[in-house]
C-alpha positions as a printed NumPy array, in Angstrom:
array([[ 33.78 , -19.739,  15.324],
       [ 36.102, -20.296,  18.208],
       [ 35.439, -19.995,  21.793],
       [ 35.128, -16.756,  23.232],
       [ 37.925, -15.002,  24.91 ],
       [ 38.13 , -12.479,  27.485],
       [ 37.442,  -8.971,  26.035],
       [ 40.902,  -6.898,  26.083],
       [ 39.217,  -3.87 ,  26.8  ],
       [ 39.343,  -0.86 ,  23.894],
       [ 36.062,   0.397,  24.613],
       [ 34.47 ,  -3.042,  24.972],
       [ 33.225,  -3.066,  28.28 ],
       [ 32.715,  -6.467,  29.963],
       [ 31.576,  -8.015,  26.315],
       [ 32.616, -11.18 ,  25.091],
       [ 35.472, -11.565,  22.437],
       [ 34.312, -14.316,  19.733],
       [ 36.568, -14.661,  16.748],
       [ 35.792, -15.626,  13.732],
       [ 37.959, -17.193,  11.156],
       [ 36.872, -15.112,   8.359],
       [ 34.812, -12.178,   7.545],
       [ 31.103, -13.415,   7.539],
       [ 29.391, -13.358,   4.126],
       [ 26.776, -10.74 ,   4.14 ],
       [ 24.098, -12.881,   2.217],
       [ 23.709, -15.399,   4.37 ],
       [ 23.673, -12.985,   7.476],
       [ 20.796, -11.025,   5.164],
       [ 18.692, -14.497,   5.081],
       [ 19.065, -15.038,   9.485],
       [ 17.886, -11.339,   9.556],
       [ 14.458, -12.254,   7.115],
       [ 14.032, -15.043,   9.262],
       [ 13.842, -13.433,  12.706],
       [ 11.617, -10.699,  11.313],
       [  8.09 , -11.838,  12.187],
       [  9.376, -12.402,  15.988],
       [ 11.443,  -9.159,  16.255],
       [  8.863,  -7.049,  15.493],
       [  5.378,  -8.133,  16.917],
       [  6.933,  -9.102,  19.65 ],
       [  8.471,  -5.376,  20.438],
       [  5.255,  -3.621,  18.835],
       [  3.16 ,  -5.491,  21.338],
       [  4.739,  -3.682,  24.001],
       [  5.138,  -7.737,  24.971],
       [  9.297,  -7.714,  25.13 ],
       [ 12.021,  -5.721,  26.573],
       [ 15.042,  -5.466,  25.122],
       [ 18.906,  -5.654,  25.75 ],
       [ 22.046,  -5.986,  23.369],
       [ 24.136,  -8.415,  22.918],
       [ 27.295,  -8.503,  25.208],
       [ 29.47 , -10.015,  22.597],
       [ 31.907,  -8.381,  19.973],
       [ 32.86 , -10.52 ,  16.951],
       [ 36.406,  -9.882,  15.739],
       [ 38.324, -11.187,  12.611],
       [ 42.343, -10.908,  12.41 ],
       [ 44.36 , -10.673,   9.542],
       [ 41.818,  -9.178,   7.146],
       [ 43.263,  -8.189,   4.09 ],
       [ 41.986,  -5.865,   0.9  ],
       [ 41.71 ,  -6.968,  -2.728],
       [ 43.349,  -5.414,  -4.962],
       [ 41.313,  -5.479,  -7.398],
       [ 38.255,  -4.823,  -5.155],
       [ 40.082,  -1.746,  -4.078],
       [ 39.985,  -0.554,  -7.748],
       [ 36.88 ,  -1.051,  -8.553],
       [ 35.811,   0.737,  -5.407],
       [ 37.65 ,   3.854,  -5.894],
       [ 36.535,   3.95 ,  -9.892],
       [ 33.101,   3.697,  -8.247],
       [ 33.1  ,   6.665,  -5.743],
       [ 35.444,   8.957,  -7.223],
       [ 38.466,   8.169,  -4.965],
       [ 42.005,   8.319,  -6.815],
       [ 43.754,   5.433,  -7.557],
       [ 46.007,   4.419,  -4.808],
       [ 47.364,   1.775,  -2.137],
       [ 45.68 ,   3.605,   0.772],
       [ 42.254,   2.395,   1.463],
       [ 39.511,   5.063,   1.692],
       [ 37.895,   5.586,   4.688],
       [ 34.455,   4.411,   3.37 ],
       [ 36.428,   1.194,   1.797],
       [ 37.452,  -0.015,   5.429],
       [ 33.586,   0.34 ,   6.483],
       [ 33.007,  -2.291,   3.856],
       [ 35.617,  -4.562,   4.774],
       [ 34.176,  -4.519,   8.313],
       [ 30.264,  -4.135,   7.905],
       [ 29.512,  -7.73 ,   7.573],
       [ 30.582,  -8.206,  11.085],
       [ 28.119,  -5.191,  12.479],
       [ 25.493,  -7.04 ,  10.451],
       [ 26.724, -10.127,  12.096],
       [ 26.4  ,  -8.539,  15.719],
       [ 22.554,  -7.459,  14.53 ],
       [ 21.558, -10.787,  13.362],
       [ 23.086, -12.353,  16.803],
       [ 19.862, -14.044,  18.552],
       [ 18.564, -11.472,  20.907],
       [ 19.23 ,  -8.093,  19.234],
       [ 16.64 ,  -5.997,  20.227],
       [ 15.252,  -4.753,  16.371],
       [ 15.005,  -6.903,  13.034],
       [ 18.246,  -6.237,  10.402],
       [ 15.733,  -6.053,   7.825],
       [ 14.095,  -2.674,   7.801],
       [ 16.547,  -1.232,   9.991],
       [ 17.556,   2.388,   8.904],
       [ 20.987,   3.709,   8.774],
       [ 20.132,   7.859,  10.043],
       [ 24.28 ,   8.5  ,  10.355],
       [ 27.49 ,   7.234,  10.32 ],
       [ 30.315,   8.915,  12.167],
       [ 33.817,   7.438,  11.319],
       [ 37.439,   8.851,  12.678],
       [ 40.345,   7.692,  10.894],
       [ 43.36 ,   7.819,  12.742],
       [ 45.684,   7.299,   9.78 ],
       [ 45.71 ,   5.791,   6.289],
       [ 45.049,   1.71 ,   6.163],
       [ 47.584,   0.385,   3.276],
       [ 46.501,  -2.439,   0.823],
       [ 49.143,  -4.45 ,   2.141],
       [ 48.968,  -4.891,   5.803],
       [ 46.731,  -6.539,   7.191],
       [ 43.918,  -5.782,   9.821],
       [ 42.197,  -6.987,  12.793],
       [ 38.285,  -5.719,  12.604],
       [ 36.08 ,  -5.871,  15.625],
       [ 32.277,  -4.812,  15.905],
       [ 30.02 ,  -4.462,  18.3  ],
       [ 26.345,  -2.651,  19.191],
       [ 25.873,   0.098,  21.759],
       [ 23.678,   3.084,  22.955],
       [ 20.502,   1.252,  23.066],
       [ 17.369,   4.39 ,  23.383],
       [ 14.523,   4.832,  22.506],
       [ 12.955,   7.477,  19.583],
       [  9.881,   9.096,  19.033],
       [  9.525,   6.907,  15.73 ],
       [ 10.753,   3.991,  17.312],
       [ 14.165,   2.634,  18.848],
       [ 17.904,   3.328,  18.008],
       [ 21.221,   1.581,  18.362],
       [ 24.86 ,   2.172,  17.348],
       [ 27.197,  -0.287,  15.701],
       [ 30.468,  -0.28 ,  16.678],
       [ 33.802,  -1.422,  14.301],
       [ 37.173,  -1.1  ,  14.482],
       [ 40.075,  -1.712,  12.613],
       [ 43.707,  -2.186,  13.853],
       [ 46.963,  -3.239,  12.481],
       [ 49.459,  -5.699,  13.463],
       [ 50.678,  -3.986,  16.602],
       [ 47.021,  -3.339,  18.287],
       [ 47.078,   0.094,  17.441],
       [ 43.516,   1.664,  16.209],
       [ 43.833,   2.939,  12.727],
       [ 39.906,   3.506,  11.996],
       [ 36.971,   4.008,  14.029],
       [ 33.343,   3.572,  12.53 ],
       [ 29.846,   4.284,  14.785],
       [ 26.541,   3.525,  12.51 ],
       [ 23.542,   4.856,  14.285],
       [ 20.39 ,   2.538,  13.08 ],
       [ 16.796,   3.386,  14.087],
       [ 13.53 ,   1.186,  13.459],
       [ 10.74 ,   2.661,  12.913],
       [  7.613,   1.3  ,  14.924],
       [  9.75 ,  -0.954,  17.502],
       [  9.263,  -0.293,  21.138],
       [ 10.906,  -1.59 ,  24.036],
       [  8.867,  -1.332,  27.262],
       [ 12.206,  -1.733,  29.808],
       [ 13.208,   1.568,  28.067],
       [ 12.893,   5.303,  29.199],
       [ 10.852,   7.828,  27.101],
       [ 11.676,   8.699,  23.987],
       [ 15.536,  10.296,  22.877],
       [ 15.523,  14.028,  21.403],
       [ 15.561,  13.86 ,  17.572],
       [ 18.768,  15.323,  16.365],
       [ 16.841,  16.431,  13.317],
       [ 14.298,  18.505,  15.545],
       [ 16.953,  20.87 ,  16.636],
       [ 18.456,  21.5  ,  13.215],
       [ 17.861,  25.062,  11.416],
       [ 15.818,  23.619,   8.58 ],
       [ 17.678,  22.825,   5.805],
       [ 18.059,  24.993,   3.146],
       [ 19.39 ,  24.064,  -0.102],
       [ 22.68 ,  25.966,  -0.807],
       [ 24.622,  26.929,  -4.08 ],
       [ 25.609,  23.646,  -5.297],
       [ 29.218,  22.38 ,  -6.628],
       [ 27.878,  19.958,  -8.673],
       [ 25.605,  17.12 ,  -9.467],
       [ 26.217,  13.608,  -9.507],
       [ 24.463,  10.864, -11.916],
       [ 23.392,   7.834, -10.67 ],
       [ 21.824,   5.32 , -12.793],
       [ 19.645,   2.989, -12.573],
       [ 21.838,   0.099, -11.625],
       [ 23.831,   2.402,  -8.905],
       [ 22.581,  -0.058,  -5.825],
       [ 24.15 ,  -3.183,  -8.652],
       [ 27.385,  -1.354,  -8.782],
       [ 27.788,  -0.618,  -5.203],
       [ 26.506,  -4.151,  -4.318],
       [ 29.566,  -5.449,  -6.524],
       [ 32.076,  -3.484,  -4.62 ],
       [ 30.698,  -3.391,  -1.062],
       [ 28.949,  -6.931,  -1.299],
       [ 25.655,  -5.282,   0.633],
       [ 22.841,  -7.02 ,  -1.655],
       [ 20.424,  -5.864,   0.484],
       [ 16.959,  -5.887,  -1.942],
       [ 16.403,  -2.272,  -1.465],
       [ 18.939,  -1.313,  -3.38 ],
       [ 19.288,  -3.349,  -6.028],
       [ 15.51 ,  -4.382,  -6.923],
       [ 12.586,  -1.796,  -7.307],
       [ 10.754,  -4.73 ,  -6.43 ],
       [ 11.922,  -5.5  ,  -3.238],
       [ 12.15 ,  -1.494,  -2.646],
       [  8.161,  -1.187,  -3.289],
       [  7.611,  -3.699,  -0.27 ],
       [  9.53 ,  -0.901,   1.92 ],
       [  7.157,   1.641,   0.81 ],
       [ 10.024,   3.189,  -1.938],
       [  8.699,   3.731,  -5.398],
       [ 12.003,   2.152,  -7.043],
       [ 15.62 ,   0.956,  -5.991],
       [ 17.25 ,   3.275,  -3.824],
       [ 21.059,   3.935,  -3.746],
       [ 23.052,   3.117,  -0.466],
       [ 23.713,   5.545,   1.856],
       [ 27.68 ,   5.058,   2.272],
       [ 28.094,   4.977,  -1.582],
       [ 26.407,   8.799,  -1.432],
       [ 28.472,   9.526,   1.505],
       [ 31.723,   8.418,  -0.249],
       [ 31.291,  10.228,  -3.073],
       [ 31.082,  13.501,  -0.991],
       [ 34.421,  11.818,   0.847],
       [ 35.971,  11.529,  -2.419],
       [ 35.187,  14.703,  -3.641],
       [ 37.099,  16.327,  -0.636],
       [ 40.262,  14.624,  -1.978],
       [ 43.49 ,  14.501,  -0.246],
       [ 43.095,  17.582,   1.698],
       [ 40.962,  15.616,   4.327],
       [ 44.895,  14.397,   5.214],
       [ 45.432,  11.091,   6.548],
       [ 43.689,  11.517,   9.913],
       [ 40.113,  13.05 ,  10.146],
       [ 36.23 ,  13.061,  11.445],
       [ 34.081,  12.24 ,   8.776],
       [ 30.538,  12.574,   9.412],
       [ 27.094,  12.044,   7.743],
       [ 23.238,  12.301,   8.224],
       [ 20.991,  10.626,   5.985],
       [ 17.57 ,  12.525,   5.427],
       [ 16.002,  10.387,   2.473],
       [ 17.756,   8.195,   0.275],
       [ 18.079,   8.876,  -3.183],
       [ 16.005,   7.203,  -5.868],
       [ 17.525,   5.483,  -8.92 ],
       [ 17.752,   6.692, -11.114],
       [ 18.715,   9.932,  -9.633],
       [ 20.757,  13.132, -10.275],
       [ 20.847,  15.059,  -6.863],
       [ 22.474,  18.41 ,  -6.447],
       [ 25.674,  18.414,  -4.539],
       [ 27.938,  20.972,  -2.191],
       [ 31.425,  20.246,  -1.073],
       [ 32.961,  23.505,   0.141],
       [ 35.135,  24.059,   2.968],
       [ 34.01 ,  25.829,   6.143],
       [ 35.928,  27.135,   9.417],
       [ 36.718,  23.713,  10.483],
       [ 37.268,  21.53 ,   7.418],
       [ 34.871,  20.922,   4.914],
       [ 31.024,  20.614,   4.732],
       [ 28.71 ,  18.94 ,   2.233],
       [ 25.609,  18.682,   1.277],
       [ 23.657,  16.286,  -1.   ],
       [ 19.663,  17.399,  -2.146],
       [ 16.927,  16.901,  -4.345],
       [ 17.211,  19.825,  -6.965],
       [ 13.424,  19.89 ,  -7.561],
       [ 12.135,  19.824,  -4.384],
       [ 15.206,  21.317,  -2.216],
       [ 14.745,  18.406,   0.689],
       [ 18.186,  17.004,   1.912],
       [ 19.527,  13.579,   0.844],
       [ 22.471,  13.777,   3.509],
       [ 24.487,  16.404,   4.995],
       [ 27.907,  15.928,   7.071],
       [ 31.157,  17.017,   7.537],
       [ 35.096,  16.613,   6.976],
       [ 37.296,  17.348,   9.632],
       [ 40.661,  16.873,   9.734],
       [ 42.516,  16.227,  13.122]])
């Protein structure tokens, strides 16, 4: 890690920008996250601590996609073969920096056990396989929630000229983790929405028992709840669960080239898909672009919903 440099704006405020020599390995970050679970959770649940987000942004320059990894990702989620990087694949490239922020000393809740509840990606233009990208990540929006505490992890990708090509904001919820210096619980958007009613499906996905391992191989995200039923049971799931961004990326791939080179892609995660699983899916045009939903075909309960809006 190099010395911190002054921030350059671009939504960073007064955060320090710390340049890393390479994108960190997720395995080591998860080990670091596990080490901090007990202290973070116990202190916050008992109301003995206050919370603040780290005033740091991590940056790595000159990041290039690997052709074999890109091809494997495209094949797995159903994207067409192309040198254009799918928006979900850019998330894969930048995700370790977001995890690095969440494992920074003093981050107000633990990485392990945090629930990914929503995602918003704005793709300004397509990134290409052969172009170097500068990736940057920081945290913002720490707030109380009825079930615990939420925060947003922001990740960006810029080209060699410093132009932003991609921005992603992931919202995480730490259930049962309450911070003593935060205002009252934020409104839960789920309570304001019309109850989910399963629409007419346009298809079914067949996700095998090893889907978590397959996505882990192309994303590097080997969170135990996705690759081990035993670990998943430790977090209250009967068996391993699919990565949320795997399912969201499949929905984006189903929209295909119709979303154009610039678009906004949102996902709200309700319940994870248990593996193996065969959820029902609807991806269809609406007034402003496309809407999608993925749900349990038997119970009718939603797994995720979202939109893809060309801009």
